[in-house]
py3Dmol code that shows the C-alpha trace and the ligand (Angstrom):
import py3Dmol

protein = """\
ATOM      1  CA  UNK A   1      59.268 -54.199 -17.179  1.00  0.00           C
ATOM      2  CA  UNK A   2      58.778 -56.036 -20.458  1.00  0.00           C
ATOM      3  CA  UNK A   3      55.375 -54.689 -21.483  1.00  0.00           C
ATOM      4  CA  UNK A   4      55.387 -51.137 -20.124  1.00  0.00           C
ATOM      5  CA  UNK A   5      52.438 -49.146 -21.518  1.00  0.00           C
ATOM      6  CA  UNK A   6      51.285 -51.995 -23.775  1.00  0.00           C
ATOM      7  CA  UNK A   7      47.584 -52.845 -23.701  1.00  0.00           C
ATOM      8  CA  UNK A   8      46.516 -56.464 -23.477  1.00  0.00           C
ATOM      9  CA  UNK A   9      43.307 -58.491 -23.588  1.00  0.00           C
ATOM     10  CA  UNK A  10      43.217 -61.823 -21.747  1.00  0.00           C
ATOM     11  CA  UNK A  11      40.117 -63.997 -22.120  1.00  0.00           C
ATOM     12  CA  UNK A  12      39.042 -66.039 -19.093  1.00  0.00           C
ATOM     13  CA  UNK A  13      41.142 -64.016 -16.642  1.00  0.00           C
ATOM     14  CA  UNK A  14      39.287 -64.722 -13.416  1.00  0.00           C
ATOM     15  CA  UNK A  15      40.732 -68.089 -12.463  1.00  0.00           C
ATOM     16  CA  UNK A  16      43.624 -70.499 -12.936  1.00  0.00           C
ATOM     17  CA  UNK A  17      45.985 -69.898 -15.825  1.00  0.00           C
ATOM     18  CA  UNK A  18      44.248 -66.736 -17.058  1.00  0.00           C
ATOM     19  CA  UNK A  19      44.511 -65.136 -13.635  1.00  0.00           C
ATOM     20  CA  UNK A  20      48.240 -65.849 -13.482  1.00  0.00           C
ATOM     21  CA  UNK A  21      48.702 -64.371 -16.974  1.00  0.00           C
ATOM     22  CA  UNK A  22      46.858 -61.214 -15.899  1.00  0.00           C
ATOM     23  CA  UNK A  23      49.131 -60.860 -12.869  1.00  0.00           C
ATOM     24  CA  UNK A  24      52.254 -61.549 -14.939  1.00  0.00           C
ATOM     25  CA  UNK A  25      51.230 -58.797 -17.383  1.00  0.00           C
ATOM     26  CA  UNK A  26      50.522 -56.412 -14.480  1.00  0.00           C
ATOM     27  CA  UNK A  27      53.956 -57.074 -13.029  1.00  0.00           C
ATOM     28  CA  UNK A  28      55.513 -56.431 -16.448  1.00  0.00           C
ATOM     29  CA  UNK A  29      53.881 -52.996 -16.724  1.00  0.00           C
ATOM     30  CA  UNK A  30      51.017 -53.751 -19.145  1.00  0.00           C
ATOM     31  CA  UNK A  31      47.507 -52.352 -18.930  1.00  0.00           C
ATOM     32  CA  UNK A  32      45.074 -55.233 -18.938  1.00  0.00           C
ATOM     33  CA  UNK A  33      41.505 -55.896 -20.008  1.00  0.00           C
ATOM     34  CA  UNK A  34      40.337 -59.359 -19.046  1.00  0.00           C
ATOM     35  CA  UNK A  35      37.087 -61.196 -19.643  1.00  0.00           C
ATOM     36  CA  UNK A  36      35.092 -63.744 -17.691  1.00  0.00           C
ATOM     37  CA  UNK A  37      31.801 -65.554 -18.001  1.00  0.00           C
ATOM     38  CA  UNK A  38      30.291 -65.879 -14.508  1.00  0.00           C
ATOM     39  CA  UNK A  39      32.847 -65.038 -11.796  1.00  0.00           C
ATOM     40  CA  UNK A  40      31.987 -61.357 -11.250  1.00  0.00           C
ATOM     41  CA  UNK A  41      33.273 -61.206  -7.671  1.00  0.00           C
ATOM     42  CA  UNK A  42      36.557 -62.959  -8.570  1.00  0.00           C
ATOM     43  CA  UNK A  43      36.895 -60.430 -11.392  1.00  0.00           C
ATOM     44  CA  UNK A  44      36.565 -57.504  -8.973  1.00  0.00           C
ATOM     45  CA  UNK A  45      39.186 -58.972  -6.647  1.00  0.00           C
ATOM     46  CA  UNK A  46      41.619 -59.512  -9.521  1.00  0.00           C
ATOM     47  CA  UNK A  47      41.116 -55.977 -10.865  1.00  0.00           C
ATOM     48  CA  UNK A  48      42.102 -54.613  -7.427  1.00  0.00           C
ATOM     49  CA  UNK A  49      45.076 -56.958  -7.161  1.00  0.00           C
ATOM     50  CA  UNK A  50      46.409 -56.003 -10.600  1.00  0.00           C
ATOM     51  CA  UNK A  51      45.825 -52.315  -9.892  1.00  0.00           C
ATOM     52  CA  UNK A  52      47.835 -52.653  -6.668  1.00  0.00           C
ATOM     53  CA  UNK A  53      50.821 -53.516  -8.918  1.00  0.00           C
ATOM     54  CA  UNK A  54      50.347 -50.180 -10.664  1.00  0.00           C
ATOM     55  CA  UNK A  55      48.542 -51.552 -13.725  1.00  0.00           C
ATOM     56  CA  UNK A  56      45.414 -50.172 -15.304  1.00  0.00           C
ATOM     57  CA  UNK A  57      43.099 -53.165 -15.211  1.00  0.00           C
ATOM     58  CA  UNK A  58      39.422 -53.541 -16.148  1.00  0.00           C
ATOM     59  CA  UNK A  59      37.192 -56.610 -16.366  1.00  0.00           C
ATOM     60  CA  UNK A  60      34.458 -57.303 -18.930  1.00  0.00           C
ATOM     61  CA  UNK A  61      31.728 -59.933 -18.775  1.00  0.00           C
ATOM     62  CA  UNK A  62      31.760 -61.347 -22.308  1.00  0.00           C
ATOM     63  CA  UNK A  63      30.961 -64.859 -23.489  1.00  0.00           C
ATOM     64  CA  UNK A  64      33.697 -65.715 -25.993  1.00  0.00           C
ATOM     65  CA  UNK A  65      31.138 -67.760 -27.954  1.00  0.00           C
ATOM     66  CA  UNK A  66      29.361 -64.535 -28.913  1.00  0.00           C
ATOM     67  CA  UNK A  67      30.896 -63.001 -32.051  1.00  0.00           C
ATOM     68  CA  UNK A  68      29.046 -59.669 -31.851  1.00  0.00           C
ATOM     69  CA  UNK A  69      29.801 -59.192 -28.152  1.00  0.00           C
ATOM     70  CA  UNK A  70      33.464 -60.010 -28.860  1.00  0.00           C
ATOM     71  CA  UNK A  71      33.479 -57.301 -31.505  1.00  0.00           C
ATOM     72  CA  UNK A  72      31.919 -54.799 -29.090  1.00  0.00           C
ATOM     73  CA  UNK A  73      34.507 -55.780 -26.488  1.00  0.00           C
ATOM     74  CA  UNK A  74      37.432 -55.014 -28.774  1.00  0.00           C
ATOM     75  CA  UNK A  75      36.017 -51.601 -29.711  1.00  0.00           C
ATOM     76  CA  UNK A  76      35.336 -50.818 -26.043  1.00  0.00           C
ATOM     77  CA  UNK A  77      38.808 -51.855 -24.912  1.00  0.00           C
ATOM     78  CA  UNK A  78      40.404 -49.738 -27.626  1.00  0.00           C
ATOM     79  CA  UNK A  79      38.471 -46.725 -26.345  1.00  0.00           C
ATOM     80  CA  UNK A  80      39.077 -47.505 -22.655  1.00  0.00           C
ATOM     81  CA  UNK A  81      42.809 -48.151 -23.126  1.00  0.00           C
ATOM     82  CA  UNK A  82      43.648 -45.970 -26.116  1.00  0.00           C
ATOM     83  CA  UNK A  83      44.993 -48.903 -28.171  1.00  0.00           C
ATOM     84  CA  UNK A  84      45.627 -52.605 -28.227  1.00  0.00           C
ATOM     85  CA  UNK A  85      48.892 -54.547 -28.574  1.00  0.00           C
ATOM     86  CA  UNK A  86      48.426 -58.030 -27.107  1.00  0.00           C
ATOM     87  CA  UNK A  87      45.734 -60.718 -27.248  1.00  0.00           C
ATOM     88  CA  UNK A  88      45.907 -63.838 -25.089  1.00  0.00           C
ATOM     89  CA  UNK A  89      43.160 -66.331 -25.971  1.00  0.00           C
ATOM     90  CA  UNK A  90      42.954 -68.337 -22.765  1.00  0.00           C
ATOM     91  CA  UNK A  91      39.258 -69.003 -22.014  1.00  0.00           C
ATOM     92  CA  UNK A  92      38.429 -72.683 -22.246  1.00  0.00           C
ATOM     93  CA  UNK A  93      36.291 -75.455 -20.811  1.00  0.00           C
ATOM     94  CA  UNK A  94      36.184 -79.254 -20.664  1.00  0.00           C
ATOM     95  CA  UNK A  95      33.215 -81.620 -20.845  1.00  0.00           C
ATOM     96  CA  UNK A  96      35.035 -84.949 -20.735  1.00  0.00           C
ATOM     97  CA  UNK A  97      33.088 -88.027 -21.757  1.00  0.00           C
ATOM     98  CA  UNK A  98      33.561 -91.195 -23.791  1.00  0.00           C
ATOM     99  CA  UNK A  99      32.536 -90.473 -27.369  1.00  0.00           C
ATOM    100  CA  UNK A 100      29.759 -93.058 -27.254  1.00  0.00           C
ATOM    101  CA  UNK A 101      28.134 -91.086 -24.409  1.00  0.00           C
ATOM    102  CA  UNK A 102      28.866 -87.580 -25.710  1.00  0.00           C
ATOM    103  CA  UNK A 103      25.888 -85.461 -26.737  1.00  0.00           C
ATOM    104  CA  UNK A 104      25.991 -83.093 -29.666  1.00  0.00           C
ATOM    105  CA  UNK A 105      25.601 -80.202 -27.203  1.00  0.00           C
ATOM    106  CA  UNK A 106      28.663 -81.363 -25.237  1.00  0.00           C
ATOM    107  CA  UNK A 107      30.616 -81.469 -28.488  1.00  0.00           C
ATOM    108  CA  UNK A 108      29.414 -78.070 -29.668  1.00  0.00           C
ATOM    109  CA  UNK A 109      29.813 -76.263 -26.357  1.00  0.00           C
ATOM    110  CA  UNK A 110      33.476 -77.232 -26.015  1.00  0.00           C
ATOM    111  CA  UNK A 111      34.417 -76.580 -29.639  1.00  0.00           C
ATOM    112  CA  UNK A 112      32.476 -73.325 -29.741  1.00  0.00           C
ATOM    113  CA  UNK A 113      34.075 -72.016 -26.535  1.00  0.00           C
ATOM    114  CA  UNK A 114      37.653 -73.188 -27.053  1.00  0.00           C
ATOM    115  CA  UNK A 115      38.105 -72.848 -30.812  1.00  0.00           C
ATOM    116  CA  UNK A 116      35.155 -70.607 -31.692  1.00  0.00           C
ATOM    117  CA  UNK A 117      36.276 -68.198 -28.945  1.00  0.00           C
ATOM    118  CA  UNK A 118      39.746 -67.953 -30.481  1.00  0.00           C
ATOM    119  CA  UNK A 119      38.172 -67.136 -33.853  1.00  0.00           C
ATOM    120  CA  UNK A 120      35.749 -64.572 -32.399  1.00  0.00           C
ATOM    121  CA  UNK A 121      38.377 -62.590 -30.516  1.00  0.00           C
ATOM    122  CA  UNK A 122      41.155 -62.870 -33.059  1.00  0.00           C
ATOM    123  CA  UNK A 123      38.937 -62.068 -36.045  1.00  0.00           C
ATOM    124  CA  UNK A 124      37.854 -58.874 -34.315  1.00  0.00           C
ATOM    125  CA  UNK A 125      41.355 -57.857 -33.216  1.00  0.00           C
ATOM    126  CA  UNK A 126      43.234 -58.652 -36.380  1.00  0.00           C
ATOM    127  CA  UNK A 127      42.062 -55.649 -38.425  1.00  0.00           C
ATOM    128  CA  UNK A 128      43.451 -53.326 -35.743  1.00  0.00           C
ATOM    129  CA  UNK A 129      46.754 -55.209 -35.667  1.00  0.00           C
ATOM    130  CA  UNK A 130      47.009 -55.218 -39.476  1.00  0.00           C
ATOM    131  CA  UNK A 131      46.347 -51.468 -39.658  1.00  0.00           C
ATOM    132  CA  UNK A 132      48.946 -50.646 -37.014  1.00  0.00           C
ATOM    133  CA  UNK A 133      51.408 -53.182 -38.461  1.00  0.00           C
ATOM    134  CA  UNK A 134      52.099 -54.705 -35.052  1.00  0.00           C
ATOM    135  CA  UNK A 135      50.499 -57.088 -32.607  1.00  0.00           C
ATOM    136  CA  UNK A 136      51.142 -60.144 -30.479  1.00  0.00           C
ATOM    137  CA  UNK A 137      48.843 -63.129 -30.060  1.00  0.00           C
ATOM    138  CA  UNK A 138      49.249 -66.140 -27.793  1.00  0.00           C
ATOM    139  CA  UNK A 139      46.638 -68.908 -27.850  1.00  0.00           C
ATOM    140  CA  UNK A 140      46.266 -71.426 -25.039  1.00  0.00           C
ATOM    141  CA  UNK A 141      46.058 -74.894 -26.545  1.00  0.00           C
ATOM    142  CA  UNK A 142      46.702 -78.134 -24.635  1.00  0.00           C
ATOM    143  CA  UNK A 143      48.883 -81.197 -24.794  1.00  0.00           C
ATOM    144  CA  UNK A 144      45.599 -83.040 -25.297  1.00  0.00           C
ATOM    145  CA  UNK A 145      45.442 -81.464 -28.759  1.00  0.00           C
ATOM    146  CA  UNK A 146      48.843 -82.972 -29.579  1.00  0.00           C
ATOM    147  CA  UNK A 147      48.847 -86.474 -28.092  1.00  0.00           C
ATOM    148  CA  UNK A 148      45.074 -86.919 -27.640  1.00  0.00           C
ATOM    149  CA  UNK A 149      43.559 -88.040 -24.337  1.00  0.00           C
ATOM    150  CA  UNK A 150      40.828 -90.556 -23.729  1.00  0.00           C
ATOM    151  CA  UNK A 151      37.352 -89.017 -23.091  1.00  0.00           C
ATOM    152  CA  UNK A 152      38.481 -85.725 -24.634  1.00  0.00           C
ATOM    153  CA  UNK A 153      37.524 -86.008 -28.315  1.00  0.00           C
ATOM    154  CA  UNK A 154      35.700 -82.676 -28.085  1.00  0.00           C
ATOM    155  CA  UNK A 155      38.435 -80.926 -26.082  1.00  0.00           C
ATOM    156  CA  UNK A 156      41.381 -82.433 -28.002  1.00  0.00           C
ATOM    157  CA  UNK A 157      39.762 -81.483 -31.326  1.00  0.00           C
ATOM    158  CA  UNK A 158      39.305 -77.891 -30.202  1.00  0.00           C
ATOM    159  CA  UNK A 159      42.876 -77.669 -28.913  1.00  0.00           C
ATOM    160  CA  UNK A 160      44.391 -79.281 -32.034  1.00  0.00           C
ATOM    161  CA  UNK A 161      42.319 -76.796 -34.032  1.00  0.00           C
ATOM    162  CA  UNK A 162      43.946 -73.948 -32.130  1.00  0.00           C
ATOM    163  CA  UNK A 163      47.377 -75.168 -33.203  1.00  0.00           C
ATOM    164  CA  UNK A 164      46.330 -75.221 -36.874  1.00  0.00           C
ATOM    165  CA  UNK A 165      44.735 -71.794 -36.472  1.00  0.00           C
ATOM    166  CA  UNK A 166      47.953 -70.460 -34.910  1.00  0.00           C
ATOM    167  CA  UNK A 167      50.174 -71.800 -37.663  1.00  0.00           C
ATOM    168  CA  UNK A 168      47.938 -70.564 -40.507  1.00  0.00           C
ATOM    169  CA  UNK A 169      47.421 -67.109 -39.065  1.00  0.00           C
ATOM    170  CA  UNK A 170      51.127 -66.764 -38.273  1.00  0.00           C
ATOM    171  CA  UNK A 171      51.947 -67.195 -41.981  1.00  0.00           C
ATOM    172  CA  UNK A 172      49.162 -64.853 -43.040  1.00  0.00           C
ATOM    173  CA  UNK A 173      50.071 -61.906 -40.812  1.00  0.00           C
ATOM    174  CA  UNK A 174      53.851 -62.228 -40.518  1.00  0.00           C
ATOM    175  CA  UNK A 175      54.377 -59.598 -43.261  1.00  0.00           C
ATOM    176  CA  UNK A 176      52.538 -57.140 -41.006  1.00  0.00           C
ATOM    177  CA  UNK A 177      54.895 -57.616 -38.048  1.00  0.00           C
ATOM    178  CA  UNK A 178      52.334 -59.643 -36.107  1.00  0.00           C
ATOM    179  CA  UNK A 179      53.485 -62.770 -34.255  1.00  0.00           C
ATOM    180  CA  UNK A 180      51.063 -65.576 -33.386  1.00  0.00           C
ATOM    181  CA  UNK A 181      52.088 -68.442 -31.104  1.00  0.00           C
ATOM    182  CA  UNK A 182      50.535 -70.966 -28.750  1.00  0.00           C
ATOM    183  CA  UNK A 183      51.274 -72.739 -25.498  1.00  0.00           C
ATOM    184  CA  UNK A 184      50.237 -76.330 -24.845  1.00  0.00           C
ATOM    185  CA  UNK A 185      50.153 -77.066 -21.117  1.00  0.00           C
ATOM    186  CA  UNK A 186      49.897 -80.554 -19.699  1.00  0.00           C
ATOM    187  CA  UNK A 187      48.079 -81.021 -16.390  1.00  0.00           C
ATOM    188  CA  UNK A 188      48.098 -77.733 -14.513  1.00  0.00           C
ATOM    189  CA  UNK A 189      46.734 -77.386 -10.982  1.00  0.00           C
ATOM    190  CA  UNK A 190      43.619 -75.257 -11.509  1.00  0.00           C
ATOM    191  CA  UNK A 191      39.857 -75.709 -11.023  1.00  0.00           C
ATOM    192  CA  UNK A 192      39.817 -77.566 -14.360  1.00  0.00           C
ATOM    193  CA  UNK A 193      42.033 -80.342 -12.971  1.00  0.00           C
ATOM    194  CA  UNK A 194      40.902 -80.347  -9.322  1.00  0.00           C
ATOM    195  CA  UNK A 195      37.671 -82.066 -10.392  1.00  0.00           C
ATOM    196  CA  UNK A 196      39.510 -85.150 -11.694  1.00  0.00           C
ATOM    197  CA  UNK A 197      39.240 -88.359  -9.679  1.00  0.00           C
ATOM    198  CA  UNK A 198      42.174 -89.104  -7.347  1.00  0.00           C
ATOM    199  CA  UNK A 199      42.768 -92.507  -9.010  1.00  0.00           C
ATOM    200  CA  UNK A 200      43.001 -90.888 -12.439  1.00  0.00           C
ATOM    201  CA  UNK A 201      45.383 -88.223 -11.108  1.00  0.00           C
ATOM    202  CA  UNK A 202      47.647 -90.944  -9.639  1.00  0.00           C
ATOM    203  CA  UNK A 203      47.572 -92.734 -12.962  1.00  0.00           C
ATOM    204  CA  UNK A 204      48.495 -89.550 -14.801  1.00  0.00           C
ATOM    205  CA  UNK A 205      51.352 -88.773 -12.425  1.00  0.00           C
ATOM    206  CA  UNK A 206      53.059 -92.015 -13.460  1.00  0.00           C
ATOM    207  CA  UNK A 207      53.149 -90.647 -17.027  1.00  0.00           C
ATOM    208  CA  UNK A 208      54.819 -87.335 -16.103  1.00  0.00           C
ATOM    209  CA  UNK A 209      58.649 -87.598 -16.078  1.00  0.00           C
ATOM    210  CA  UNK A 210      58.982 -84.514 -13.840  1.00  0.00           C
ATOM    211  CA  UNK A 211      56.557 -86.238 -11.424  1.00  0.00           C
ATOM    212  CA  UNK A 212      54.401 -83.227 -10.640  1.00  0.00           C
ATOM    213  CA  UNK A 213      51.465 -81.360 -12.119  1.00  0.00           C
ATOM    214  CA  UNK A 214      52.341 -77.961 -13.466  1.00  0.00           C
ATOM    215  CA  UNK A 215      51.174 -74.710 -11.946  1.00  0.00           C
ATOM    216  CA  UNK A 216      49.701 -71.652 -13.590  1.00  0.00           C
ATOM    217  CA  UNK A 217      53.015 -69.791 -13.224  1.00  0.00           C
ATOM    218  CA  UNK A 218      54.716 -72.411 -15.435  1.00  0.00           C
ATOM    219  CA  UNK A 219      52.294 -71.417 -18.189  1.00  0.00           C
ATOM    220  CA  UNK A 220      52.448 -67.655 -17.559  1.00  0.00           C
ATOM    221  CA  UNK A 221      56.261 -67.807 -17.786  1.00  0.00           C
ATOM    222  CA  UNK A 222      56.071 -69.235 -21.324  1.00  0.00           C
ATOM    223  CA  UNK A 223      53.422 -66.696 -22.310  1.00  0.00           C
ATOM    224  CA  UNK A 224      55.727 -63.927 -21.027  1.00  0.00           C
ATOM    225  CA  UNK A 225      58.551 -65.273 -23.189  1.00  0.00           C
ATOM    226  CA  UNK A 226      56.424 -65.576 -26.344  1.00  0.00           C
ATOM    227  CA  UNK A 227      55.124 -62.018 -25.931  1.00  0.00           C
ATOM    228  CA  UNK A 228      58.602 -60.589 -25.298  1.00  0.00           C
ATOM    229  CA  UNK A 229      61.191 -59.334 -27.765  1.00  0.00           C
ATOM    230  CA  UNK A 230      63.337 -62.322 -26.763  1.00  0.00           C
ATOM    231  CA  UNK A 231      60.916 -64.363 -28.914  1.00  0.00           C
ATOM    232  CA  UNK A 232      61.029 -61.812 -31.736  1.00  0.00           C
ATOM    233  CA  UNK A 233      61.966 -64.434 -34.357  1.00  0.00           C
ATOM    234  CA  UNK A 234      59.390 -66.997 -33.216  1.00  0.00           C
ATOM    235  CA  UNK A 235      55.986 -67.253 -34.856  1.00  0.00           C
ATOM    236  CA  UNK A 236      53.512 -70.046 -35.573  1.00  0.00           C
ATOM    237  CA  UNK A 237      54.995 -72.215 -32.815  1.00  0.00           C
ATOM    238  CA  UNK A 238      53.494 -74.095 -29.907  1.00  0.00           C
ATOM    239  CA  UNK A 239      55.515 -74.418 -26.712  1.00  0.00           C
ATOM    240  CA  UNK A 240      54.648 -77.544 -24.751  1.00  0.00           C
ATOM    241  CA  UNK A 241      54.940 -77.370 -20.940  1.00  0.00           C
ATOM    242  CA  UNK A 242      53.842 -80.758 -19.627  1.00  0.00           C
ATOM    243  CA  UNK A 243      56.653 -82.043 -17.401  1.00  0.00           C
ATOM    244  CA  UNK A 244      57.692 -84.272 -20.290  1.00  0.00           C
ATOM    245  CA  UNK A 245      54.376 -86.145 -20.477  1.00  0.00           C
ATOM    246  CA  UNK A 246      54.165 -86.026 -24.276  1.00  0.00           C
ATOM    247  CA  UNK A 247      57.703 -87.353 -24.837  1.00  0.00           C
ATOM    248  CA  UNK A 248      57.735 -90.614 -26.732  1.00  0.00           C
ATOM    249  CA  UNK A 249      59.040 -93.591 -24.741  1.00  0.00           C
TER     250      UNK A 249
END
"""
ligand_1 = """\
48
NDP
P 39.636 -72.568 -15.333
O 38.458 -73.458 -15.439
O 40.343 -72.445 -14.031
O 39.231 -71.083 -15.836
C 38.589 -70.924 -17.070
C 38.437 -69.456 -17.376
O 37.754 -69.327 -18.628
C 37.580 -68.721 -16.345
O 38.073 -67.415 -16.199
C 36.201 -68.708 -17.000
O 35.378 -67.623 -16.585
C 36.591 -68.535 -18.458
N 35.555 -68.970 -19.387
C 35.018 -70.214 -19.525
N 34.087 -70.213 -20.487
C 34.024 -68.941 -20.970
C 33.236 -68.305 -21.969
N 32.321 -68.972 -22.690
N 33.421 -66.980 -22.191
C 34.341 -66.295 -21.484
N 35.119 -66.837 -20.524
C 34.958 -68.155 -20.273
O 40.619 -73.030 -16.497
P 42.208 -73.159 -16.541
O 42.844 -71.959 -15.978
O 42.585 -74.488 -16.043
O 42.423 -73.188 -18.134
C 42.710 -72.026 -18.888
C 43.042 -72.437 -20.301
O 44.134 -73.359 -20.271
C 41.904 -73.175 -21.011
O 41.880 -72.828 -22.369
C 42.278 -74.631 -20.855
O 41.726 -75.436 -21.858
C 43.792 -74.543 -20.963
N 44.490 -75.679 -20.389
C 44.349 -75.991 -19.056
C 45.018 -77.081 -18.537
C 44.904 -77.471 -17.104
O 45.422 -78.553 -16.771
N 44.298 -76.689 -16.238
C 45.882 -77.907 -19.382
C 45.970 -77.487 -20.748
C 45.295 -76.400 -21.221
P 34.450 -67.777 -15.230
O 35.417 -67.735 -14.069
O 33.592 -66.586 -15.265
O 33.743 -69.070 -15.350
"""
view = py3Dmol.view(width=600, height=400)
view.addModel(protein, "pdb")
view.setStyle({"model": 0}, {"cartoon": {"style": "trace"}})
view.addModel(ligand_1, "xyz")
view.setStyle({"model": 1}, {"stick": {}})
view.zoomTo()
view.show()
């Protein structure tokens, strides 16, 4: 068990990639606090499932766009779990649209959730990590933030921002034994991707050398590695798992 008795926060744990990360942490012996926005019943089911693996697991309804609520969350989790060792910033949304049709609200909502959420949680965790001179952070970016994807100017900007945030913070907190890394998944089969049109999915598939969409386990496996001692000399990096989609021709 890689994370026995460590305490972790995962944002957006109820579905897709976040859910798989919660279960991976449970299987590796961690105690887990996860957040969600709306899916209260999914949250209850996941808490039970993680607890059945022997983990302490609690869910918290917190909008990652809310700085003050994020601060309250961190203080609450520290009390509920007796400490905090790991933060996985996973919560994210898309509102894909051609730029010429994109409203300011669609821009702001995506950037505020995806990048603002990373700031809100990390800003409120970092003092604890600095004081204890240890901590592990993994941020969920996207291949869209690296290669750019049409109709995703809002999303790609937020995800590229996460990579810059990761690199800067990694430098800043390395002297305090805190590692900060990111993962950049390609197309992963979750609710976020199931809404895409079949034609577009077929088009995308042609651009993926491994000829399949990824699954949430592919992402959780990389998160496990980055959080483990096996990655003890890795900080400020972004691991891409996209079936080779971002490789240059
Ligand atoms: P899903 O849409 O399946 O799940 C999103 C999760 O984020 C849910 O738990 C949701 O909570 C939560 N969430 C959304 N908005 C907020 C908010 N404002 N405050 C708190 N929680 C929120 O997404 P995926 O699992 O597909 O994606 C997870 C992460 O991976 C995202 O950051 C995404 O950008 C990234 N990613 C996904 C890819 C993919 O192909 N799926 C590819 C590359 C990156 P609730 O259930 O309550 O709504």
